[in-house]
C-alpha positions as CSV (number, residue, x, y, z in Angstrom):
1,M,9.6,10.3,-3.2
2,T,9.5,12.0,-6.6
3,E,9.0,10.3,-9.9
4,T,12.6,11.3,-11.0
5,E,14.2,9.4,-8.2
6,T,15.9,6.1,-9.1
7,Y,16.8,3.0,-7.1
8,A,20.0,1.2,-6.7
9,P,19.9,-2.4,-7.8
10,F,19.5,-5.2,-5.2
11,S,22.5,-5.3,-2.9
12,T,23.5,-6.7,0.4
13,S,23.3,-3.2,1.9
14,S,19.6,-2.9,1.0
15,V,19.1,-6.3,2.7
16,R,21.0,-5.3,5.8
17,K,19.0,-2.0,6.1
18,T,15.7,-3.8,5.8
19,L,16.7,-6.5,8.3
20,R,18.1,-4.0,10.8
21,V,14.7,-2.1,10.9
22,Y,12.3,-5.0,10.7
23,W,14.1,-8.1,12.1
24,P,13.1,-7.2,15.7
25,E,9.5,-7.9,14.8
26,T,10.4,-11.7,14.4
27,K,11.0,-11.9,18.1
28,G,8.8,-14.6,19.6
29,D,8.6,-16.6,16.3
30,R,12.3,-17.2,15.7
31,R,12.0,-20.8,17.0
32,L,9.2,-21.3,14.4
33,L,11.5,-20.0,11.7
34,V,14.3,-22.2,12.8
35,A,12.0,-25.3,13.1
36,G,10.6,-24.6,9.6
37,G,14.1,-24.2,8.1
38,V,15.3,-27.4,9.8
39,L,12.3,-29.4,8.5
40,I,12.8,-28.1,5.0
41,I,16.5,-29.1,5.1
42,A,15.5,-32.5,6.5
43,A,13.1,-32.9,3.5
44,A,16.0,-32.0,1.1
45,L,18.2,-34.7,2.8
46,C,15.5,-37.3,2.3
47,E,15.2,-36.4,-1.3
48,V,19.0,-36.8,-1.7
49,G,18.6,-40.3,-0.2
50,A,15.6,-41.1,-2.5
51,I,17.6,-40.2,-5.6
52,W,20.5,-42.4,-4.4
53,L,18.0,-45.3,-4.0
54,F,16.7,-44.6,-7.5
55,G,20.2,-45.0,-8.9
56,Y,20.8,-48.2,-6.8
57,I,17.5,-49.8,-8.1
58,T,18.5,-48.9,-11.7
59,D,21.9,-50.6,-11.5
60,N,21.2,-53.5,-9.1
61,V,17.6,-54.3,-10.0
62,L,16.7,-53.2,-13.5
63,A,20.1,-53.6,-15.2
64,A,20.9,-56.8,-13.3
65,K,17.3,-58.1,-13.7
66,D,17.3,-59.2,-10.0
67,L,13.8,-58.7,-8.6
68,S,14.9,-60.0,-5.1
69,A,17.1,-56.9,-4.7
70,F,14.1,-54.6,-5.2
71,W,12.0,-54.9,-2.0
72,T,14.5,-53.5,0.6
73,P,15.4,-50.3,-1.3
74,A,11.8,-49.8,-2.4
75,A,10.6,-49.9,1.2
76,A,13.4,-47.5,2.2
77,W,12.3,-45.2,-0.7
78,L,8.7,-45.2,0.5
79,A,9.7,-44.5,4.0
80,L,11.8,-41.5,2.8
81,A,8.9,-40.3,0.8
82,L,6.6,-40.3,3.9
83,V,9.2,-38.5,5.9
84,T,9.7,-36.0,3.1
85,G,6.0,-35.3,3.0
86,V,5.7,-34.8,6.7
87,A,8.8,-32.6,6.9
88,T,7.7,-30.5,3.9
89,F,4.2,-30.0,5.4
90,G,5.7,-29.1,8.9
91,G,8.3,-26.8,7.4
92,D,5.9,-24.9,5.2
93,Y,3.3,-24.6,8.0
94,A,5.8,-23.3,10.5
95,L,7.2,-20.7,8.1
96,A,3.6,-19.6,7.1
97,L,2.6,-19.3,10.8
98,A,5.8,-17.3,11.6
99,G,5.3,-15.1,8.5
100,E,1.6,-14.3,9.4
101,R,2.6,-13.5,13.0
102,F,5.3,-11.2,11.7
103,L,2.7,-9.5,9.5
104,L,0.4,-9.1,12.5
105,R,3.1,-7.7,14.7
106,L,4.5,-5.3,12.2
107,R,1.1,-4.0,11.2
108,D,0.3,-3.4,14.8
109,R,3.5,-1.5,15.3
110,V,2.9,0.7,12.3
111,F,-0.7,1.3,13.2
112,A,0.2,2.1,16.8
113,H,2.7,4.6,15.5
114,L,0.1,6.2,13.2
115,Q,-2.2,6.6,16.1
116,G,0.3,8.9,17.8
117,L,0.8,11.2,14.9
118,S,-0.8,14.6,14.6
119,P,-3.9,15.3,12.5
120,E,-1.7,17.3,10.2
121,F,0.1,14.1,9.1
122,F,-3.1,12.6,7.9
123,N,-4.3,15.8,6.3
124,R,-1.3,15.7,4.0
125,R,-1.6,12.1,2.9
126,P,-4.3,10.2,1.0
127,L,-6.0,7.7,3.3
128,G,-5.9,5.0,0.6
129,D,-2.1,5.3,0.3
130,L,-1.7,4.8,4.1
131,I,-4.0,1.7,3.8
132,A,-1.8,0.3,1.0
133,R,1.3,0.7,3.3
134,L,-0.4,-1.1,6.1
135,T,-1.4,-4.0,3.8
136,D,0.5,-4.6,0.5
137,D,3.8,-3.0,1.6
138,I,4.0,-4.9,4.9
139,E,3.3,-8.2,3.0
140,S,6.3,-7.5,0.7
141,I,8.5,-6.9,3.7
142,E,7.5,-10.2,5.2
143,E,8.6,-12.0,2.1
144,L,12.1,-10.8,2.7
145,V,12.5,-10.5,6.5
146,A,10.7,-13.6,7.8
147,S,9.7,-16.7,5.8
148,G,11.4,-15.4,2.6
149,L,14.8,-15.1,4.4
150,V,14.6,-18.6,5.8
151,R,13.6,-20.0,2.5
152,A,16.6,-18.3,0.9
153,L,18.9,-19.8,3.5
154,T,17.4,-23.3,3.1
155,S,17.8,-22.9,-0.7
156,V,21.5,-22.3,-0.2
157,I,21.8,-25.4,2.1
158,T,19.8,-27.5,-0.3
159,I,22.1,-26.5,-3.2
160,V,25.1,-27.6,-1.1
161,F,23.4,-31.0,-0.4
162,F,22.6,-31.8,-4.0
163,M,25.9,-30.5,-5.2
164,A,27.8,-32.7,-2.7
165,A,25.7,-35.7,-3.8
166,A,26.5,-34.9,-7.4
167,V,30.2,-34.7,-6.6
168,V,30.1,-38.1,-5.0
169,V,28.5,-39.6,-8.2
170,R,30.9,-37.9,-10.6
171,W,33.1,-35.0,-9.6
172,D,34.1,-33.8,-13.0
173,L,30.4,-33.5,-14.2
174,A,29.6,-31.7,-10.9
175,L,32.3,-29.1,-11.6
176,V,30.7,-28.4,-15.0
177,A,27.3,-28.0,-13.3
178,C,28.8,-25.6,-10.8
179,A,30.5,-23.6,-13.5
180,L,27.1,-23.0,-15.1
181,V,25.4,-21.8,-11.9
182,P,26.6,-18.1,-12.3
183,L,24.4,-17.9,-15.4
184,F,21.3,-17.9,-13.1
185,L,22.8,-15.2,-10.9
186,L,23.6,-13.1,-13.9
187,V,20.0,-13.2,-15.1
188,S,18.8,-12.4,-11.5
189,K,21.1,-9.4,-11.2
190,T,20.1,-8.0,-14.6
191,F,16.4,-8.1,-13.6
192,S,16.5,-7.0,-10.0
193,A,17.4,-3.3,-10.5
194,R,14.6,-2.9,-13.0
195,F,12.1,-4.8,-10.9
196,K,12.7,-2.6,-7.8
197,T,11.9,0.5,-9.8
198,V,8.6,-0.8,-11.3
199,A,7.7,-2.3,-8.0
200,D,7.8,1.1,-6.3
201,D,5.8,2.6,-9.2
202,E,3.2,-0.1,-8.8
203,R,3.0,0.5,-5.0
204,R,2.7,4.2,-5.3
205,S,0.1,4.0,-8.1
206,N,-1.9,1.4,-6.1
207,G,-2.0,3.7,-3.1
208,V,-3.2,6.6,-5.2
209,M,-5.9,4.5,-6.8
210,T,-7.1,3.1,-3.4
211,A,-7.2,6.7,-2.0
212,L,-9.4,7.7,-5.0
213,V,-11.8,4.9,-4.5
214,E,-12.1,5.6,-0.7
215,E,-12.6,9.3,-1.4
216,S,-15.3,8.7,-4.0
217,I,-17.2,6.1,-1.9
218,S,-17.1,8.2,1.3
219,N,-18.5,11.2,-0.6
220,Q,-20.9,9.4,-2.8
221,A,-23.9,11.6,-1.9
222,L,-22.0,14.7,-3.0
223,V,-20.8,13.0,-6.2
224,Q,-24.3,12.1,-7.1
225,A,-25.8,15.4,-6.1
226,Y,-23.5,17.3,-8.4
227,N,-23.7,14.7,-11.2
228,R,-19.9,14.0,-11.0
229,Q,-20.1,10.3,-11.4
230,R,-18.4,10.5,-14.9
231,T,-15.7,12.7,-13.5
232,Q,-14.9,10.3,-10.7
233,E,-15.0,7.4,-13.2
234,R,-12.5,9.2,-15.5
235,R,-10.2,9.9,-12.6
236,L,-10.3,6.3,-11.5
237,H,-9.8,5.1,-15.1
238,Q,-6.7,7.4,-15.5
239,E,-5.2,6.3,-12.2
240,G,-6.1,2.7,-13.2
241,R,-4.2,3.1,-16.5
242,T,-1.2,4.4,-14.6
243,W,-1.4,1.4,-12.2
244,L,-1.9,-0.9,-15.2
245,R,1.3,0.3,-16.9
246,A,3.2,-0.3,-13.7
247,K,1.6,-3.7,-13.1
248,M,2.3,-4.8,-16.7
249,A,5.9,-3.6,-16.4
250,E,6.1,-6.0,-13.4
251,A,4.4,-8.8,-15.3
252,R,6.6,-8.2,-18.4
253,L,9.8,-8.5,-16.3
254,S,8.4,-11.6,-14.5
255,A,7.3,-13.1,-17.8
256,M,10.7,-12.6,-19.3
257,Y,12.6,-13.8,-16.2
258,E,11.0,-17.2,-15.9
259,P,11.5,-18.3,-19.5
260,L,15.1,-17.1,-19.5
261,T,15.9,-19.0,-16.3
262,S,14.2,-22.1,-17.8
263,I,16.3,-21.8,-21.0
264,V,19.4,-21.4,-18.9
265,E,18.4,-24.5,-16.8
266,T,17.7,-26.5,-19.9
267,L,21.1,-25.5,-21.4
268,C,22.9,-26.5,-18.2
269,V,21.2,-29.9,-18.1
270,L,21.9,-30.6,-21.8
271,V,25.5,-29.7,-21.4
272,V,25.9,-32.0,-18.4
273,L,23.9,-34.8,-19.9
274,G,25.9,-34.6,-23.1
275,M,29.1,-35.0,-21.1
276,G,27.5,-37.7,-19.1
277,A,26.6,-39.7,-22.2
278,W,30.2,-39.4,-23.3
279,E,31.3,-40.7,-19.9
280,L,28.7,-43.5,-20.2
281,T,30.0,-44.7,-23.5
282,G,33.5,-44.8,-22.1
283,G,32.3,-47.0,-19.2
284,R,33.3,-44.3,-16.6
285,I,29.8,-44.0,-15.2
286,T,26.9,-46.5,-14.9
287,L,23.4,-45.8,-16.2
288,G,22.1,-45.6,-12.7
289,G,24.8,-43.1,-11.8
290,L,24.0,-41.0,-14.8
291,L,20.3,-41.0,-14.1
292,S,20.9,-40.2,-10.4
293,F,23.2,-37.3,-11.5
294,A,20.5,-36.0,-13.8
295,A,18.0,-36.2,-10.9
296,Y,20.4,-34.3,-8.6
297,L,20.6,-31.6,-11.3
298,A,16.9,-31.5,-11.6
299,Y,16.7,-30.8,-7.8
300,L,19.7,-28.5,-7.8
301,Y,18.8,-25.8,-10.3
302,P,15.3,-24.9,-8.9
303,P,16.8,-23.7,-5.5
304,V,19.3,-21.8,-7.6
305,Q,16.4,-20.3,-9.5
306,S,14.6,-19.5,-6.3
307,L,17.6,-17.6,-5.1
308,G,17.3,-15.4,-8.2
309,Q,13.6,-14.9,-7.3
310,F,14.7,-14.0,-3.8
311,G,16.7,-11.2,-5.4
312,L,13.5,-9.9,-7.0
313,S,11.7,-10.2,-3.7
314,V,14.4,-8.1,-2.1
315,A,14.0,-5.4,-4.8
316,E,10.2,-5.3,-4.2
317,A,10.6,-5.4,-0.4
318,S,13.2,-2.6,-0.5
319,A,10.6,-0.3,-2.2
320,S,8.0,-1.3,0.3
321,S,10.4,-0.9,3.2
322,D,11.1,2.7,2.2
323,R,7.4,3.5,2.2
324,V,6.7,1.9,5.6
325,L,9.9,3.4,7.0
326,E,8.6,6.9,6.0
327,V,5.6,6.3,8.3
328,L,7.7,5.0,11.2
329,R,10.2,7.9,10.9
330,A,7.4,10.5,11.1
331,Q,7.5,12.1,14.6
332,P,4.5,13.1,16.6
333,A,3.9,16.8,16.9
334,V,4.0,16.6,20.7
335,A,6.0,14.6,23.2
336,D,4.3,12.7,26.0
337,G,4.8,14.3,29.3
338,R,5.8,12.3,32.3
339,A,4.4,14.1,35.3
340,V,1.4,11.8,35.5
341,R,1.3,8.4,33.8
342,V,-2.0,7.2,35.2
343,R,-5.6,8.5,35.1
344,V,-6.1,11.3,37.6
345,Q,-9.3,13.2,37.8
346,S,-8.6,16.9,37.8
347,R,-10.8,19.8,39.1
348,G,-10.8,21.2,35.6
349,R,-9.5,24.8,35.8
350,I,-8.0,25.9,32.5
351,D,-5.6,28.9,32.1
352,F,-4.3,30.1,28.7
353,S,-1.3,32.3,29.5
354,D,-0.1,34.5,26.6
355,V,-0.5,31.6,24.2
356,S,0.6,31.9,20.5
357,F,0.5,29.3,17.8
358,G,1.0,29.1,14.0
359,Y,0.5,26.2,11.7
360,E,3.4,25.0,9.5
361,N,3.7,27.0,6.3
362,A,0.9,29.4,7.4
363,R,1.3,33.0,6.4
364,R,0.5,34.3,9.9
365,P,-0.2,32.8,13.4
366,A,-3.6,31.2,14.1
367,I,-3.7,32.9,17.5
368,E,-1.4,35.4,19.2
369,H,-0.9,36.4,22.9
370,L,-4.2,34.8,24.0
371,S,-5.0,34.7,27.7
372,F,-8.1,33.6,29.6
373,S,-9.2,31.5,32.5
374,V,-12.2,29.3,33.1
375,G,-13.0,27.2,36.1
376,P,-15.4,24.3,37.1
377,G,-19.0,25.2,36.5
378,E,-18.1,28.1,34.2
379,L,-18.8,28.6,30.5
380,L,-16.3,30.4,28.3
381,L,-17.7,31.2,24.9
382,V,-15.1,31.6,22.1
383,T,-16.3,33.3,18.9
384,G,-15.0,35.0,15.8
385,P,-15.0,34.8,12.0
386,S,-13.8,31.7,10.2
387,G,-10.1,31.3,10.3
388,A,-9.7,33.3,13.4
389,G,-8.3,30.4,15.4
390,K,-11.3,29.2,17.3
391,S,-10.9,25.4,16.6
392,T,-7.1,25.9,17.2
393,I,-7.9,26.4,20.9
394,A,-9.5,22.9,21.0
395,R,-6.5,21.3,19.2
396,L,-4.1,23.0,21.6
397,M,-6.2,22.0,24.7
398,L,-6.0,18.3,23.6
399,R,-2.3,18.7,22.6
400,F,-2.7,17.8,19.0
401,Y,-0.2,20.6,18.8
402,D,1.8,22.6,21.4
403,P,1.9,26.4,21.6
404,T,4.8,28.2,20.0
405,A,4.8,30.6,22.9
406,G,3.0,30.8,26.3
407,R,1.5,28.1,28.5
408,I,-1.8,26.2,28.9
409,L,-2.4,25.1,32.5
410,L,-4.8,22.4,33.9
411,D,-5.3,23.0,37.6
412,G,-2.1,25.0,37.6
413,V,0.0,22.3,35.8
414,D,1.4,22.9,32.3
415,I,-0.3,20.4,30.2
416,R,3.0,19.6,28.4
417,E,4.1,18.0,31.7
418,L,1.2,15.7,31.8
419,S,1.0,12.4,30.0
420,L,-1.3,12.6,26.9
421,R,-3.4,9.8,28.4
422,T,-4.0,11.7,31.6
423,L,-4.7,15.0,29.8
424,R,-7.2,13.5,27.4
425,Y,-8.8,11.5,30.2
426,N,-9.8,14.9,31.7
427,V,-11.0,16.5,28.5
428,T,-14.0,15.7,26.3
429,L,-14.2,17.1,22.8
430,L,-17.5,17.4,21.0
431,Q,-16.5,18.1,17.5
432,Q,-18.1,20.2,14.8
433,E,-18.4,17.1,12.6
434,T,-20.2,14.4,14.6
435,M,-18.0,11.3,14.3
436,L,-19.6,7.9,14.7
437,F,-18.2,4.4,14.0
438,P,-20.2,2.2,11.6
439,G,-21.3,-0.1,14.5
440,T,-24.4,0.0,16.7
441,I,-25.8,2.8,18.7
442,H,-24.8,0.9,21.9
443,E,-21.2,0.6,20.7
444,N,-20.9,4.3,19.8
445,I,-22.2,5.5,23.1
446,A,-20.0,3.0,25.0
447,Y,-17.0,4.3,23.2
448,G,-17.0,7.2,25.7
449,R,-15.8,4.9,28.6
450,S,-14.2,1.5,28.5
451,G,-16.2,-1.1,30.4
452,A,-19.3,1.1,30.9
453,A,-22.3,-0.7,32.4
454,E,-25.5,-1.1,30.5
455,A,-27.3,1.1,33.0
456,D,-24.8,3.9,32.6
457,I,-25.1,3.8,28.8
458,V,-28.9,4.1,29.0
459,A,-28.7,6.9,31.6
460,A,-26.3,8.8,29.3
461,A,-28.8,8.4,26.4
462,V,-31.7,9.6,28.5
463,A,-29.7,12.6,29.6
464,A,-28.8,13.4,26.0
465,D,-32.5,13.2,25.0
466,A,-31.7,10.2,22.8
467,H,-33.3,7.3,24.6
468,D,-36.8,7.9,23.0
469,F,-35.7,7.9,19.4
470,I,-33.3,4.9,20.1
471,T,-36.0,2.7,21.6
472,A,-38.3,3.6,18.7
473,L,-35.9,2.1,16.2
474,P,-36.6,-1.6,15.2
475,E,-33.4,-2.9,16.9
476,G,-33.2,-0.2,19.6
477,Y,-29.6,0.2,21.0
478,H,-28.4,-2.5,18.6
479,T,-29.4,-0.6,15.5
480,R,-26.4,-0.1,13.2
481,V,-25.7,3.6,12.4
482,G,-24.0,3.1,9.0
483,E,-20.8,4.6,7.7
484,K,-20.1,7.7,9.8
485,G,-23.6,7.4,11.2
486,R,-25.3,8.3,7.9
487,L,-28.4,6.1,8.7
488,L,-29.3,8.7,11.3
489,S,-30.3,12.3,11.1
490,G,-28.0,15.1,12.0
491,G,-29.8,15.8,15.3
492,Q,-29.8,12.1,16.2
493,R,-26.0,11.8,15.5
494,Q,-25.4,14.9,17.6
495,R,-27.4,13.5,20.5
496,L,-25.5,10.2,20.4
497,A,-22.3,12.3,20.5
498,I,-23.6,14.1,23.6
499,A,-24.5,10.8,25.2
500,R,-21.0,9.5,24.6
501,A,-19.6,12.7,26.1
502,M,-21.9,12.3,29.2
503,L,-20.7,8.8,29.6
504,R,-17.1,9.9,29.5
505,N,-17.8,12.3,32.4
506,A,-14.6,14.4,32.1
507,P,-14.3,17.6,34.1
508,V,-13.3,19.7,31.0
509,L,-15.7,20.0,28.1
510,I,-14.9,21.5,24.7
511,L,-17.8,22.1,22.3
512,D,-16.7,22.9,18.8
513,E,-19.6,24.4,16.8
514,P,-22.1,21.8,18.4
515,T,-25.1,23.1,16.5
516,T,-23.6,23.7,13.0
517,G,-25.5,22.1,10.2
518,L,-28.7,21.7,12.3
519,D,-32.0,23.5,11.5
520,A,-33.4,25.8,14.2
521,D,-35.8,23.2,15.7
522,T,-33.2,20.5,15.9
523,A,-30.7,23.0,17.3
524,R,-33.1,23.9,20.1
525,R,-33.7,20.2,20.7
526,V,-30.0,19.7,21.1
527,L,-29.4,22.7,23.4
528,D,-31.2,21.2,26.5
529,P,-29.0,18.1,26.6
530,L,-26.0,20.3,25.9
531,R,-26.9,22.4,29.0
532,R,-27.1,19.2,31.1
533,L,-23.8,18.1,29.7
534,M,-22.2,21.5,30.6
535,A,-23.5,21.5,34.2
536,G,-20.7,21.5,36.7
537,R,-18.0,21.2,34.1
538,T,-15.4,23.6,32.8
539,T,-16.8,24.3,29.4
540,I,-15.3,26.0,26.4
541,L,-17.9,26.6,23.7
542,I,-16.6,27.5,20.3
543,T,-19.4,28.8,18.1
544,H,-20.6,31.3,15.6
545,D,-24.1,31.0,17.2
546,L,-24.3,33.7,19.9
547,H,-27.6,32.6,21.3
548,L,-25.8,31.0,24.2
549,A,-23.7,34.2,24.8
550,P,-25.9,35.5,27.6
551,E,-25.3,32.2,29.5
552,A,-21.5,32.5,29.2
553,D,-19.5,33.7,32.2
554,R,-16.9,35.1,29.8
555,T,-16.5,35.5,26.1
556,V,-13.4,35.6,24.0
557,L,-13.6,37.3,20.6
558,L,-10.9,36.2,18.1
559,G,-9.9,38.3,15.1
560,T,-13.0,40.5,15.6
561,D,-13.6,44.1,16.3
562,P,-16.1,44.1,19.3
563,T,-17.7,47.4,18.1
564,R,-18.8,45.7,14.9
565,L,-20.2,42.5,16.4
566,T,-24.0,42.2,16.5
567,V,-25.4,39.8,19.2
568,P,-28.9,39.1,20.5
569,H,-28.0,40.2,24.1
570,K,-25.1,41.8,25.9
571,I,-22.0,39.6,26.1
572,P,-20.7,39.4,29.7
573,Q,-17.1,40.0,30.6
574,T,-15.9,40.2,27.0
575,L,-12.2,39.6,26.4
576,Y,-10.4,40.3,23.1
577,G,-7.7,38.0,21.9
578,G,-6.1,36.2,19.0
579,Q,-4.6,37.4,15.7
580,N,-4.8,40.9,14.3
581,R,-5.0,42.5,17.8
């Protein structure tokens, strides 16, 4: 959404749109919402009765100076106060519980949808902005769709109750009070359009600022190594000033709105009390009736004011709704196949048949007319210069993307016909950047297979040549690895990744630059467990390092002239494929 776009003011159409999209998430908690609303309405009825008792005591006890008439209405008033307290607590608790469950359910839905989107979606969006959509924006939506909507409806019903009670006391004064109510709605309508615009500005700015903080903290070593702390501080300060302007615009509108509605409320009360005093002097209303009427007004105008606040909540929720809806409308780059919906262990034969693929907005295809075959126990080495499309093969094999032409077969079945779960159950990817979660070593290895036994985890670590260094650590397998595994060395991280892949035990293995960033000694230390990992599996090794080339059964050169390629030994069964053929 560009900065030049504007928003329509709060309208019933924006409410309907938001409810149509998000109301299904209240399923399972609608009884709680109804119960909360009923209890709040019951509390309002008790307050109507308490005010009537106040007027009765004023006229029949205080004015008549009859103490004997005090005890019965006083006891009734106390009972109503107790019921009001219980009902208010129950109503507020029920609505809060329903609202929090709605937040949990909607956040789960959005997060699950994000999990199915392609890496390209995340590459184009700041991580902090996505986090803001999963937190702040979803909370704003809840204030409209779940508890906020029920509170608005109960406010309407409460207004009707207190207005009806006011009519019973003195109908002409009640009509005057009703005539002044549109003043509140006018103030709300005036503010809602502006509030929606500044709310979106604040949401967008908050997302950018969160993304900047996440980016700086995750790359703190680089920031410090290049003495760029001041640069990052200036960037955060500039974004913070943008956020501050948006936040203060919100605060300014809120600060103006509350005093204006207070002034309007005071004006309404003074007008009605002035007319009530005139009625009192003429003997057309008792003192108790006038005080009761004033109390009804005191309870009447706050719900009217809360309806105005609801209009502002709608404006803010509409801005958040658009941001969350943008995520939900994003479509995965691939569709889930339906040929196999359960885990099925394949043999592992892979065939690329005349495969071509190009990234969106790229000037030329990443790979063109690529064909090769590799079977169980075989090693296919894929090499070529940077940008030749080597890592694209891994992304296509895992169906992060689908080919624009040609087919990829697993045991003779087009992988587009398989469910993503089945396909990825049969393929293990060891990435160029070793990815670890900030938990323990045990948790990171166990991530390879759900429900893995302790013995299997240790056996995988032993096979990956990781067991010795793990047991030498103070907490062994329960040692925490830090954010992205930064408490470990590069070689240690890679061996943990190999152990995780061994535990997964998939028939197809894709190694994407497995020794990149490692020194020669560490790389040699990693090669032995890599060979054990490759044994018996269909392996595609993507690498610049051609020291493993003599071990390959076949080699694919992408974007490379074979006559100009220098290798330590002869490359067996060389194929030539990819772009610039």
